[in-house]
NUNUZA-142686 format. One record per residue (C-alpha): residue number from 1; residue in one letter; x, y, z. Coordinates in nm, 3 decimals. Example, Ala and Ser with C-alpha at 12.3 -4.5 7.8 and 13.67 -1.06 7.14 Angstrom:
# residues 2
+-----+--------+---------+---------+---------+
! num ! residu !       u !       v !       w !
+-----+--------+---------+---------+---------+
!   1 !      A !   1.230 !  -0.450 !   0.780 !
!   2 !      S !   1.367 !  -0.106 !   0.714 !
+-----+--------+---------+---------+---------+
***
This chain:
# residues 452
+-----+--------+---------+---------+---------+
! num ! residu !       u !       v !       w !
+-----+--------+---------+---------+---------+
!   1 !      X !   0.000 !   0.000 !   0.000 !
!   2 !      X !   0.140 !   0.344 !  -0.097 !
!   3 !      X !   0.174 !   0.632 !   0.150 !
!   4 !      X !  -0.113 !   0.814 !  -0.023 !
!   5 !      X !  -0.337 !   0.507 !   0.009 !
!   6 !      X !  -0.241 !   0.471 !   0.375 !
!   7 !      X !  -0.337 !   0.834 !   0.436 !
!   8 !      X !  -0.675 !   0.780 !   0.272 !
!   9 !      X !  -0.725 !   0.480 !   0.496 !
!  10 !      X !  -0.587 !   0.668 !   0.798 !
!  11 !      X !  -0.333 !   0.390 !   0.862 !
!  12 !      X !   0.004 !   0.561 !   0.796 !
!  13 !      X !   0.221 !   0.450 !   1.088 !
!  14 !      X !   0.457 !   0.669 !   1.290 !
!  15 !      X !   0.824 !   0.576 !   1.229 !
!  16 !      X !   1.165 !   0.655 !   1.377 !
!  17 !      X !   1.243 !   0.868 !   1.070 !
!  18 !      X !   0.937 !   1.080 !   1.140 !
!  19 !      X !   1.037 !   1.119 !   1.503 !
!  20 !      X !   1.392 !   1.230 !   1.425 !
!  21 !      X !   1.287 !   1.470 !   1.147 !
!  22 !      X !   1.014 !   1.613 !   1.369 !
!  23 !      X !   1.258 !   1.673 !   1.656 !
!  24 !      X !   1.509 !   1.847 !   1.426 !
!  25 !      X !   1.228 !   2.062 !   1.282 !
!  26 !      X !   1.097 !   2.154 !   1.629 !
!  27 !      X !   1.440 !   2.242 !   1.771 !
!  28 !      X !   1.527 !   2.450 !   1.464 !
!  29 !      X !   1.197 !   2.639 !   1.468 !
!  30 !      X !   1.230 !   2.708 !   1.842 !
!  31 !      X !   1.574 !   2.854 !   1.775 !
!  32 !      X !   1.436 !   3.064 !   1.489 !
!  33 !      X !   1.136 !   3.190 !   1.683 !
!  34 !      X !   1.337 !   3.283 !   1.994 !
!  35 !      X !   1.595 !   3.487 !   1.804 !
!  36 !      X !   1.537 !   3.797 !   2.017 !
!  37 !      X !   1.589 !   3.600 !   2.340 !
!  38 !      X !   1.918 !   3.425 !   2.268 !
!  39 !      X !   2.054 !   3.691 !   2.028 !
!  40 !      X !   2.167 !   3.441 !   1.764 !
!  41 !      X !   2.051 !   3.514 !   1.410 !
!  42 !      X !   1.773 !   3.292 !   1.281 !
!  43 !      X !   1.967 !   3.207 !   0.964 !
!  44 !      X !   2.225 !   3.023 !   1.178 !
!  45 !      X !   1.958 !   2.796 !   1.325 !
!  46 !      X !   1.801 !   2.740 !   0.981 !
!  47 !      X !   2.138 !   2.643 !   0.829 !
!  48 !      X !   2.223 !   2.421 !   1.127 !
!  49 !      X !   1.883 !   2.253 !   1.109 !
!  50 !      X !   1.920 !   2.188 !   0.736 !
!  51 !      X !   2.263 !   2.028 !   0.785 !
!  52 !      X !   2.136 !   1.817 !   1.077 !
!  53 !      X !   1.837 !   1.704 !   0.867 !
!  54 !      X !   2.059 !   1.599 !   0.574 !
!  55 !      X !   2.301 !   1.403 !   0.797 !
!  56 !      X !   2.019 !   1.233 !   0.991 !
!  57 !      X !   1.833 !   1.159 !   0.669 !
!  58 !      X !   2.138 !   1.002 !   0.508 !
!  59 !      X !   2.207 !   0.784 !   0.813 !
!  60 !      X !   1.843 !   0.670 !   0.838 !
!  61 !      X !   1.788 !   0.646 !   0.463 !
!  62 !      X !   1.515 !   0.904 !   0.406 !
!  63 !      X !   1.715 !   1.205 !   0.280 !
!  64 !      X !   2.040 !   1.297 !   0.104 !
!  65 !      X !   2.239 !   1.605 !  -0.007 !
!  66 !      X !   2.103 !   1.556 !  -0.359 !
!  67 !      X !   1.747 !   1.542 !  -0.226 !
!  68 !      X !   1.813 !   1.862 !  -0.029 !
!  69 !      X !   1.916 !   2.048 !  -0.345 !
!  70 !      X !   1.600 !   1.924 !  -0.520 !
!  71 !      X !   1.387 !   2.038 !  -0.225 !
!  72 !      X !   1.489 !   2.403 !  -0.269 !
!  73 !      X !   1.238 !   2.612 !  -0.463 !
!  74 !      X !   1.493 !   2.798 !  -0.673 !
!  75 !      X !   1.217 !   2.997 !  -0.842 !
!  76 !      X !   1.161 !   3.180 !  -0.513 !
!  77 !      X !   1.532 !   3.225 !  -0.438 !
!  78 !      X !   1.628 !   3.360 !  -0.781 !
!  79 !      X !   1.324 !   3.588 !  -0.805 !
!  80 !      X !   1.398 !   3.745 !  -0.468 !
!  81 !      X !   1.767 !   3.785 !  -0.548 !
!  82 !      X !   1.702 !   3.949 !  -0.884 !
!  83 !      X !   1.442 !   4.191 !  -0.743 !
!  84 !      X !   1.681 !   4.289 !  -0.461 !
!  85 !      X !   1.949 !   4.364 !  -0.719 !
!  86 !      X !   1.713 !   4.582 !  -0.924 !
!  87 !      X !   1.621 !   4.785 !  -0.614 !
!  88 !      X !   1.988 !   4.816 !  -0.513 !
!  89 !      X !   2.055 !   4.979 !  -0.851 !
!  90 !      X !   1.753 !   5.210 !  -0.825 !
!  91 !      X !   1.804 !   5.348 !  -0.473 !
!  92 !      X !   2.122 !   5.555 !  -0.542 !
!  93 !      X !   1.949 !   5.741 !  -0.828 !
!  94 !      X !   1.746 !   5.944 !  -0.575 !
!  95 !      X !   1.419 !   5.865 !  -0.748 !
!  96 !      X !   1.252 !   5.718 !  -0.441 !
!  97 !      X !   1.357 !   6.022 !  -0.235 !
!  98 !      X !   1.200 !   6.251 !  -0.491 !
!  99 !      X !   0.872 !   6.055 !  -0.488 !
! 100 !      X !   0.848 !   6.072 !  -0.108 !
! 101 !      X !   0.923 !   6.446 !  -0.093 !
! 102 !      X !   0.672 !   6.525 !  -0.370 !
! 103 !      X !   0.402 !   6.345 !  -0.174 !
! 104 !      X !   0.494 !   6.541 !   0.141 !
! 105 !      X !   0.452 !   6.864 !  -0.057 !
! 106 !      X !   0.119 !   6.751 !  -0.206 !
! 107 !      X !  -0.026 !   6.696 !   0.142 !
! 108 !      X !   0.015 !   7.071 !   0.220 !
! 109 !      X !   0.030 !   7.019 !   0.595 !
! 110 !      X !  -0.280 !   6.794 !   0.611 !
! 111 !      X !  -0.150 !   6.506 !   0.817 !
! 112 !      X !  -0.411 !   6.244 !   0.732 !
! 113 !      X !  -0.359 !   6.329 !   0.366 !
! 114 !      X !   0.016 !   6.278 !   0.417 !
! 115 !      X !  -0.048 !   5.941 !   0.580 !
! 116 !      X !  -0.292 !   5.836 !   0.304 !
! 117 !      X !  -0.064 !   5.945 !   0.018 !
! 118 !      X !   0.251 !   5.797 !   0.172 !
! 119 !      X !   0.065 !   5.475 !   0.254 !
! 120 !      X !  -0.067 !   5.453 !  -0.101 !
! 121 !      X !   0.279 !   5.500 !  -0.251 !
! 122 !      X !   0.432 !   5.239 !  -0.023 !
! 123 !      X !   0.149 !   4.995 !  -0.101 !
! 124 !      X !   0.170 !   5.040 !  -0.477 !
! 125 !      X !   0.544 !   4.974 !  -0.468 !
! 126 !      X !   0.496 !   4.672 !  -0.239 !
! 127 !      X !   0.276 !   4.514 !  -0.507 !
! 128 !      X !   0.586 !   4.466 !  -0.721 !
! 129 !      X !   0.874 !   4.496 !  -0.475 !
! 130 !      X !   0.847 !   4.292 !  -0.156 !
! 131 !      X !   0.727 !   4.483 !   0.152 !
! 132 !      X !   1.063 !   4.454 !   0.331 !
! 133 !      X !   1.240 !   4.635 !   0.050 !
! 134 !      X !   0.968 !   4.899 !   0.039 !
! 135 !      X !   0.993 !   4.996 !   0.406 !
! 136 !      X !   1.374 !   4.990 !   0.390 !
! 137 !      X !   1.348 !   5.256 !   0.119 !
! 138 !      X !   1.081 !   5.476 !   0.276 !
! 139 !      X !   1.136 !   5.437 !   0.651 !
! 140 !      X !   1.433 !   5.679 !   0.668 !
! 141 !      X !   1.256 !   5.922 !   0.433 !
! 142 !      X !   0.952 !   5.934 !   0.663 !
! 143 !      X !   1.183 !   6.021 !   0.954 !
! 144 !      X !   1.332 !   6.312 !   0.756 !
! 145 !      X !   0.989 !   6.446 !   0.656 !
! 146 !      X !   0.854 !   6.422 !   1.013 !
! 147 !      X !   1.165 !   6.593 !   1.152 !
! 148 !      X !   1.130 !   6.880 !   0.904 !
! 149 !      X !   0.762 !   6.931 !   0.996 !
! 150 !      X !   0.825 !   6.875 !   1.370 !
! 151 !      X !   0.563 !   6.602 !   1.397 !
! 152 !      X !   0.584 !   6.251 !   1.539 !
! 153 !      X !   0.681 !   5.995 !   1.272 !
! 154 !      X !   0.502 !   5.709 !   1.451 !
! 155 !      X !   0.171 !   5.709 !   1.254 !
! 156 !      X !   0.353 !   5.724 !   0.921 !
! 157 !      X !   0.608 !   5.457 !   1.009 !
! 158 !      X !   0.332 !   5.224 !   1.127 !
! 159 !      X !   0.128 !   5.303 !   0.817 !
! 160 !      X !   0.426 !   5.217 !   0.596 !
! 161 !      X !   0.467 !   4.877 !   0.763 !
! 162 !      X !   0.100 !   4.785 !   0.811 !
! 163 !      X !  -0.023 !   4.904 !   0.471 !
! 164 !      X !   0.269 !   4.744 !   0.286 !
! 165 !      X !   0.211 !   4.417 !   0.475 !
! 166 !      X !  -0.158 !   4.433 !   0.381 !
! 167 !      X !  -0.110 !   4.546 !   0.021 !
! 168 !      X !   0.169 !   4.299 !  -0.044 !
! 169 !      X !  -0.079 !   4.011 !  -0.003 !
! 170 !      X !  -0.239 !   4.103 !  -0.337 !
! 171 !      X !   0.034 !   3.992 !  -0.576 !
! 172 !      X !   0.258 !   3.695 !  -0.639 !
! 173 !      X !   0.574 !   3.901 !  -0.580 !
! 174 !      X !   0.444 !   4.129 !  -0.304 !
! 175 !      X !   0.549 !   3.913 !  -0.007 !
! 176 !      X !   0.797 !   3.623 !   0.025 !
! 177 !      X !   0.529 !   3.372 !   0.144 !
! 178 !      X !   0.327 !   3.455 !  -0.171 !
! 179 !      X !   0.622 !   3.349 !  -0.386 !
! 180 !      X !   0.648 !   3.021 !  -0.195 !
! 181 !      X !   0.275 !   2.948 !  -0.221 !
! 182 !      X !   0.244 !   3.056 !  -0.583 !
! 183 !      X !   0.539 !   2.843 !  -0.689 !
! 184 !      X !   0.418 !   2.535 !  -0.498 !
! 185 !      X !   0.057 !   2.564 !  -0.616 !
! 186 !      X !   0.144 !   2.674 !  -0.973 !
! 187 !      X !  -0.047 !   3.002 !  -0.943 !
! 188 !      X !   0.034 !   3.260 !  -1.209 !
! 189 !      X !   0.078 !   3.634 !  -1.148 !
! 190 !      X !  -0.260 !   3.713 !  -1.308 !
! 191 !      X !  -0.445 !   3.441 !  -1.120 !
! 192 !      X !  -0.297 !   3.562 !  -0.792 !
! 193 !      X !  -0.399 !   3.924 !  -0.848 !
! 194 !      X !  -0.744 !   3.826 !  -0.972 !
! 195 !      X !  -0.827 !   3.625 !  -0.658 !
! 196 !      X !  -0.640 !   3.820 !  -0.392 !
! 197 !      X !  -0.668 !   4.175 !  -0.532 !
! 198 !      X !  -1.037 !   4.237 !  -0.440 !
! 199 !      X !  -1.027 !   4.117 !  -0.074 !
! 200 !      X !  -0.696 !   4.295 !  -0.016 !
! 201 !      X !  -0.830 !   4.620 !  -0.163 !
! 202 !      X !  -1.129 !   4.610 !   0.074 !
! 203 !      X !  -0.906 !   4.527 !   0.372 !
! 204 !      X !  -0.660 !   4.803 !   0.275 !
! 205 !      X !  -0.936 !   5.068 !   0.271 !
! 206 !      X !  -1.056 !   4.946 !   0.612 !
! 207 !      X !  -0.700 !   4.979 !   0.749 !
! 208 !      X !  -0.658 !   5.331 !   0.611 !
! 209 !      X !  -0.972 !   5.461 !   0.778 !
! 210 !      X !  -0.896 !   5.268 !   1.095 !
! 211 !      X !  -0.574 !   5.469 !   1.112 !
! 212 !      X !  -0.779 !   5.788 !   1.117 !
! 213 !      X !  -0.939 !   5.665 !   1.440 !
! 214 !      X !  -0.630 !   5.505 !   1.599 !
! 215 !      X !  -0.416 !   5.816 !   1.545 !
! 216 !      X !  -0.683 !   6.084 !   1.577 !
! 217 !      X !  -0.474 !   6.283 !   1.830 !
! 218 !      X !  -0.147 !   6.266 !   1.637 !
! 219 !      X !  -0.318 !   6.359 !   1.309 !
! 220 !      X !  -0.501 !   6.653 !   1.465 !
! 221 !      X !  -0.189 !   6.860 !   1.542 !
! 222 !      X !  -0.066 !   7.140 !   1.318 !
! 223 !      X !   0.277 !   7.083 !   1.159 !
! 224 !      X !   0.532 !   7.354 !   1.233 !
! 225 !      X !   0.597 !   7.409 !   0.863 !
! 226 !      X !   0.485 !   7.276 !   0.530 !
! 227 !      X !   0.739 !   7.049 !   0.367 !
! 228 !      X !   0.929 !   7.202 !   0.074 !
! 229 !      X !   1.232 !   7.028 !  -0.063 !
! 230 !      X !   1.331 !   6.983 !  -0.424 !
! 231 !      X !   1.545 !   6.678 !  -0.492 !
! 232 !      X !   1.735 !   6.642 !  -0.814 !
! 233 !      X !   1.780 !   6.295 !  -0.958 !
! 234 !      X !   2.140 !   6.183 !  -0.919 !
! 235 !      X !   2.114 !   5.957 !  -1.220 !
! 236 !      X !   1.811 !   6.042 !  -1.433 !
! 237 !      X !   1.900 !   5.796 !  -1.707 !
! 238 !      X !   1.915 !   5.495 !  -1.476 !
! 239 !      X !   1.598 !   5.597 !  -1.288 !
! 240 !      X !   1.395 !   5.641 !  -1.607 !
! 241 !      X !   1.533 !   5.316 !  -1.748 !
! 242 !      X !   1.442 !   5.141 !  -1.423 !
! 243 !      X !   1.081 !   5.258 !  -1.446 !
! 244 !      X !   1.054 !   5.142 !  -1.807 !
! 245 !      X !   1.205 !   4.803 !  -1.721 !
! 246 !      X !   0.976 !   4.761 !  -1.417 !
! 247 !      X !   0.677 !   4.842 !  -1.638 !
! 248 !      X !   0.791 !   4.583 !  -1.891 !
! 249 !      X !   0.838 !   4.331 !  -1.611 !
! 250 !      X !   0.479 !   4.385 !  -1.491 !
! 251 !      X !   0.357 !   4.303 !  -1.842 !
! 252 !      X !   0.580 !   3.995 !  -1.859 !
! 253 !      X !   0.464 !   3.881 !  -1.514 !
! 254 !      X !   0.108 !   3.902 !  -1.647 !
! 255 !      X !   0.182 !   3.685 !  -1.952 !
! 256 !      X !   0.456 !   3.459 !  -1.810 !
! 257 !      X !   0.232 !   3.150 !  -1.823 !
! 258 !      X !   0.160 !   3.200 !  -2.193 !
! 259 !      X !   0.532 !   3.243 !  -2.259 !
! 260 !      X !   0.611 !   2.934 !  -2.049 !
! 261 !      X !   0.847 !   3.145 !  -1.837 !
! 262 !      X !   0.882 !   3.114 !  -1.462 !
! 263 !      X !   0.858 !   3.442 !  -1.262 !
! 264 !      X !   1.227 !   3.416 !  -1.169 !
! 265 !      X !   1.320 !   3.439 !  -1.538 !
! 266 !      X !   1.117 !   3.757 !  -1.579 !
! 267 !      X !   1.302 !   3.916 !  -1.286 !
! 268 !      X !   1.638 !   3.790 !  -1.417 !
! 269 !      X !   1.560 !   3.938 !  -1.759 !
! 270 !      X !   1.473 !   4.273 !  -1.601 !
! 271 !      X !   1.785 !   4.269 !  -1.385 !
! 272 !      X !   2.009 !   4.189 !  -1.681 !
! 273 !      X !   1.855 !   4.466 !  -1.892 !
! 274 !      X !   1.903 !   4.719 !  -1.612 !
! 275 !      X !   2.263 !   4.609 !  -1.556 !
! 276 !      X !   2.348 !   4.679 !  -1.919 !
! 277 !      X !   2.167 !   5.016 !  -1.914 !
! 278 !      X !   2.350 !   5.110 !  -1.592 !
! 279 !      X !   2.696 !   5.066 !  -1.738 !
! 280 !      X !   2.870 !   5.272 !  -1.469 !
! 281 !      X !   2.713 !   5.080 !  -1.182 !
! 282 !      X !   2.974 !   4.866 !  -1.006 !
! 283 !      X !   2.821 !   4.522 !  -0.951 !
! 284 !      X !   3.034 !   4.441 !  -0.646 !
! 285 !      X !   2.888 !   4.744 !  -0.466 !
! 286 !      X !   2.536 !   4.661 !  -0.586 !
! 287 !      X !   2.553 !   4.305 !  -0.454 !
! 288 !      X !   2.660 !   4.439 !  -0.115 !
! 289 !      X !   2.300 !   4.560 !  -0.074 !
! 290 !      X !   2.143 !   4.226 !  -0.170 !
! 291 !      X !   2.019 !   4.044 !   0.141 !
! 292 !      X !   2.224 !   3.726 !   0.105 !
! 293 !      X !   2.129 !   3.634 !   0.461 !
! 294 !      X !   1.759 !   3.619 !   0.368 !
! 295 !      X !   1.832 !   3.407 !   0.061 !
! 296 !      X !   2.038 !   3.160 !   0.267 !
! 297 !      X !   1.755 !   3.151 !   0.521 !
! 298 !      X !   1.511 !   3.052 !   0.245 !
! 299 !      X !   1.742 !   2.787 !   0.102 !
! 300 !      X !   1.800 !   2.637 !   0.448 !
! 301 !      X !   1.428 !   2.632 !   0.525 !
! 302 !      X !   1.347 !   2.455 !   0.200 !
! 303 !      X !   1.612 !   2.191 !   0.275 !
! 304 !      X !   1.488 !   2.153 !   0.633 !
! 305 !      X !   1.122 !   2.111 !   0.542 !
! 306 !      X !   1.217 !   1.891 !   0.247 !
! 307 !      X !   1.371 !   1.644 !   0.490 !
! 308 !      X !   1.058 !   1.639 !   0.704 !
! 309 !      X !   0.854 !   1.581 !   0.391 !
! 310 !      X !   1.078 !   1.294 !   0.277 !
! 311 !      X !   1.040 !   1.126 !   0.616 !
! 312 !      X !   0.662 !   1.136 !   0.552 !
! 313 !      X !   0.607 !   1.309 !   0.886 !
! 314 !      X !   0.401 !   1.587 !   0.724 !
! 315 !      X !   0.191 !   1.325 !   0.543 !
! 316 !      X !   0.136 !   1.157 !   0.878 !
! 317 !      X !   0.014 !   1.485 !   1.025 !
! 318 !      X !  -0.198 !   1.544 !   0.716 !
! 319 !      X !  -0.401 !   1.226 !   0.765 !
! 320 !      X !  -0.550 !   1.373 !   1.084 !
! 321 !      X !  -0.639 !   1.699 !   0.907 !
! 322 !      X !  -0.794 !   1.531 !   0.602 !
! 323 !      X !  -1.128 !   1.428 !   0.760 !
! 324 !      X !  -1.192 !   1.780 !   0.891 !
! 325 !      X !  -1.111 !   1.937 !   0.553 !
! 326 !      X !  -1.337 !   1.688 !   0.376 !
! 327 !      X !  -1.620 !   1.752 !   0.620 !
! 328 !      X !  -1.623 !   2.134 !   0.608 !
! 329 !      X !  -1.381 !   2.298 !   0.364 !
! 330 !      X !  -1.504 !   2.650 !   0.441 !
! 331 !      X !  -1.443 !   2.621 !   0.816 !
! 332 !      X !  -1.107 !   2.453 !   0.753 !
! 333 !      X !  -1.006 !   2.747 !   0.532 !
! 334 !      X !  -1.116 !   3.009 !   0.785 !
! 335 !      X !  -0.942 !   2.824 !   1.069 !
! 336 !      X !  -0.622 !   2.802 !   0.864 !
! 337 !      X !  -0.646 !   3.176 !   0.797 !
! 338 !      X !  -0.688 !   3.272 !   1.165 !
! 339 !      X !  -0.439 !   3.015 !   1.304 !
! 340 !      X !  -0.186 !   3.118 !   1.038 !
! 341 !      X !  -0.240 !   3.482 !   1.132 !
! 342 !      X !  -0.197 !   3.417 !   1.505 !
! 343 !      X !   0.125 !   3.219 !   1.453 !
! 344 !      X !   0.258 !   3.476 !   1.204 !
! 345 !      X !   0.197 !   3.750 !   1.459 !
! 346 !      X !   0.382 !   3.561 !   1.731 !
! 347 !      X !   0.666 !   3.423 !   1.522 !
! 348 !      X !   0.742 !   3.471 !   1.153 !
! 349 !      X !   0.524 !   3.390 !   0.854 !
! 350 !      X !   0.799 !   3.235 !   0.638 !
! 351 !      X !   0.871 !   2.921 !   0.849 !
! 352 !      X !   0.498 !   2.859 !   0.906 !
! 353 !      X !   0.433 !   2.887 !   0.531 !
! 354 !      X !   0.721 !   2.650 !   0.456 !
! 355 !      X !   0.575 !   2.392 !   0.695 !
! 356 !      X !   0.216 !   2.421 !   0.567 !
! 357 !      X !   0.288 !   2.395 !   0.193 !
! 358 !      X !   0.373 !   2.019 !   0.192 !
! 359 !      X !   0.068 !   1.942 !   0.408 !
! 360 !      X !  -0.167 !   2.119 !   0.165 !
! 361 !      X !   0.007 !   1.950 !  -0.129 !
! 362 !      X !  -0.052 !   1.610 !   0.036 !
! 363 !      X !  -0.423 !   1.695 !   0.068 !
! 364 !      X !  -0.425 !   1.793 !  -0.299 !
! 365 !      X !  -0.268 !   1.457 !  -0.391 !
! 366 !      X !  -0.570 !   1.289 !  -0.231 !
! 367 !      X !  -0.806 !   1.467 !  -0.469 !
! 368 !      X !  -0.920 !   1.736 !  -0.223 !
! 369 !      X !  -0.995 !   2.083 !  -0.359 !
! 370 !      X !  -0.717 !   2.280 !  -0.189 !
! 371 !      X !  -0.762 !   2.607 !  -0.380 !
! 372 !      X !  -0.939 !   2.789 !  -0.093 !
! 373 !      X !  -0.679 !   2.657 !   0.153 !
! 374 !      X !  -0.404 !   2.825 !  -0.049 !
! 375 !      X !  -0.593 !   3.156 !  -0.042 !
! 376 !      X !  -0.665 !   3.119 !   0.329 !
! 377 !      X !  -0.295 !   3.060 !   0.393 !
! 378 !      X !  -0.198 !   3.365 !   0.182 !
! 379 !      X !  -0.434 !   3.595 !   0.371 !
! 380 !      X !  -0.354 !   3.450 !   0.713 !
! 381 !      X !   0.025 !   3.476 !   0.697 !
! 382 !      X !   0.008 !   3.812 !   0.518 !
! 383 !      X !  -0.244 !   3.991 !   0.741 !
! 384 !      X !  -0.126 !   3.817 !   1.058 !
! 385 !      X !   0.213 !   3.984 !   1.036 !
! 386 !      X !   0.043 !   4.312 !   1.133 !
! 387 !      X !  -0.038 !   4.191 !   1.484 !
! 388 !      X !   0.299 !   4.236 !   1.656 !
! 389 !      X !   0.630 !   4.412 !   1.603 !
! 390 !      X !   0.799 !   4.080 !   1.517 !
! 391 !      X !   0.522 !   3.956 !   1.285 !
! 392 !      X !   0.719 !   4.042 !   0.972 !
! 393 !      X !   1.069 !   4.154 !   0.878 !
! 394 !      X !   0.922 !   4.487 !   0.763 !
! 395 !      X !   0.785 !   4.546 !   1.113 !
! 396 !      X !   1.120 !   4.472 !   1.277 !
! 397 !      X !   1.293 !   4.722 !   1.050 !
! 398 !      X !   1.040 !   4.997 !   1.125 !
! 399 !      X !   1.079 !   4.941 !   1.501 !
! 400 !      X !   1.458 !   4.949 !   1.464 !
! 401 !      X !   1.471 !   5.286 !   1.286 !
! 402 !      X !   1.222 !   5.437 !   1.536 !
! 403 !      X !   1.452 !   5.326 !   1.821 !
! 404 !      X !   1.750 !   5.480 !   1.645 !
! 405 !      X !   1.563 !   5.809 !   1.593 !
! 406 !      X !   1.457 !   5.812 !   1.960 !
! 407 !      X !   1.821 !   5.776 !   2.067 !
! 408 !      X !   1.948 !   6.041 !   1.827 !
! 409 !      X !   1.677 !   6.293 !   1.914 !
! 410 !      X !   1.673 !   6.217 !   2.287 !
! 411 !      X !   1.294 !   6.183 !   2.266 !
! 412 !      X !   1.168 !   5.840 !   2.382 !
! 413 !      X !   0.811 !   5.927 !   2.275 !
! 414 !      X !   0.902 !   5.868 !   1.908 !
! 415 !      X !   1.002 !   5.507 !   1.974 !
! 416 !      X !   0.765 !   5.233 !   1.861 !
! 417 !      X !   0.755 !   4.994 !   2.158 !
! 418 !      X !   0.607 !   4.640 !   2.151 !
! 419 !      X !   0.317 !   4.770 !   2.364 !
! 420 !      X !   0.245 !   5.054 !   2.123 !
! 421 !      X !   0.252 !   4.817 !   1.827 !
! 422 !      X !   0.016 !   4.583 !   2.011 !
! 423 !      X !  -0.232 !   4.869 !   2.068 !
! 424 !      X !  -0.220 !   4.989 !   1.708 !
! 425 !      X !  -0.124 !   4.681 !   1.507 !
! 426 !      X !  -0.348 !   4.419 !   1.669 !
! 427 !      X !  -0.673 !   4.609 !   1.586 !
! 428 !      X !  -0.547 !   4.636 !   1.227 !
! 429 !      X !  -0.480 !   4.261 !   1.212 !
! 430 !      X !  -0.821 !   4.175 !   1.357 !
! 431 !      X !  -1.001 !   4.420 !   1.126 !
! 432 !      X !  -0.832 !   4.284 !   0.813 !
! 433 !      X !  -0.898 !   3.922 !   0.913 !
! 434 !      X !  -1.264 !   3.996 !   0.991 !
! 435 !      X !  -1.299 !   4.174 !   0.658 !
! 436 !      X !  -1.131 !   3.887 !   0.474 !
! 437 !      X !  -1.348 !   3.628 !   0.653 !
! 438 !      X !  -1.662 !   3.814 !   0.543 !
! 439 !      X !  -1.527 !   3.836 !   0.188 !
! 440 !      X !  -1.455 !   3.460 !   0.183 !
! 441 !      X !  -1.810 !   3.389 !   0.305 !
! 442 !      X !  -1.973 !   3.616 !   0.045 !
! 443 !      X !  -1.760 !   3.498 !  -0.248 !
! 444 !      X !  -1.686 !   3.142 !  -0.143 !
! 445 !      X !  -1.787 !   2.979 !  -0.472 !
! 446 !      X !  -1.552 !   3.207 !  -0.665 !
! 447 !      X !  -1.257 !   3.167 !  -0.427 !
! 448 !      X !  -1.296 !   2.789 !  -0.406 !
! 449 !      X !  -1.323 !   2.740 !  -0.783 !
! 450 !      X !  -1.023 !   2.574 !  -0.954 !
! 451 !      X !  -0.792 !   2.807 !  -1.147 !
! 452 !      X !  -0.787 !   2.606 !  -1.467 !
+-----+--------+---------+---------+---------+
***
């Protein structure tokens, strides 16, 4: 009897291989999730866990170094790396600075307008660039604008993180977990936007107006001065070329299925074109700004979870989930969304996504319609990151620069503390999840329909 048949019959037995792989997974994830307690970077635990899984798997016969290489979703790794390189070339041109300052001028001292415009810009960019990159670009600019107007930067920093986290859920390339899910489930760029765009748009509007209530005091003050600052582009040719290439990439992302191209190839094509246009850009310096640590973290996670999958431990877990999913697919989807959100708020959405993907794939192999489960996972891990200051990498960066600004200015009131994030971010998370749950209920037939 095959493993799939045993799952259907509910008779897949627990083995020593499952036990060992499960222990390695648990120890590694504990190390990753407690990064702030022990002070050791999570990538070290991920790499250590991957190596331990390969060695244990080779000794016990369920995994090998070759199998680990095959377990890596290189589509995700290459796409992220290429997009990081493109952004690293664009940042020195000064184009992003100019966009931020123009928006500050357009607001004309109206603080909610500033928040709405800045949040919209950050969100639009996070649809194509990942949300971490977006807040890395705009976080320092928000500090400069707030300092010039003598207002607290807290509402705008939180808006940048929370709105980019929310908006990034809408596209295949907007958030790292989306890349992982889209690649595993074979979801194209167009299909992703078509299904996730509408609920995310509704949730985004809810968040924007929720901000007006949550920060009513901060947004009611009068800025000391209106913001006026003209920024010249440092490299107009490269900036303009970057915009043209990004526009072309959006078109290619939309038709990549028809061209039989993977998303990583579209990003690699765009990166290569930009490199040749930017002839004076020194590649060694550009690659210094590519987050190699994040890419190694992804590779290690794929290898780690691949070992657990090869030991059939995730299939064993899946046989207990299968009856519930078969009985009530809607409730299973909503539960996955809320549980995924809660865990993403407390830990990090990338490891949880990596662990859930093989389980959903095993359900799909049994003939279960897993389409709504994929969408529930996307929304849960994306919106759940808003709940706490460690819910996403974007959040951690925003908190870090607020702490730095508080030290430099000698004003502790401009620091985003975990308690402050809990008071402002948790209502946002709950509001977006409630909105998404309602959307899933109203449009269940559409969201649960197969893509092809």
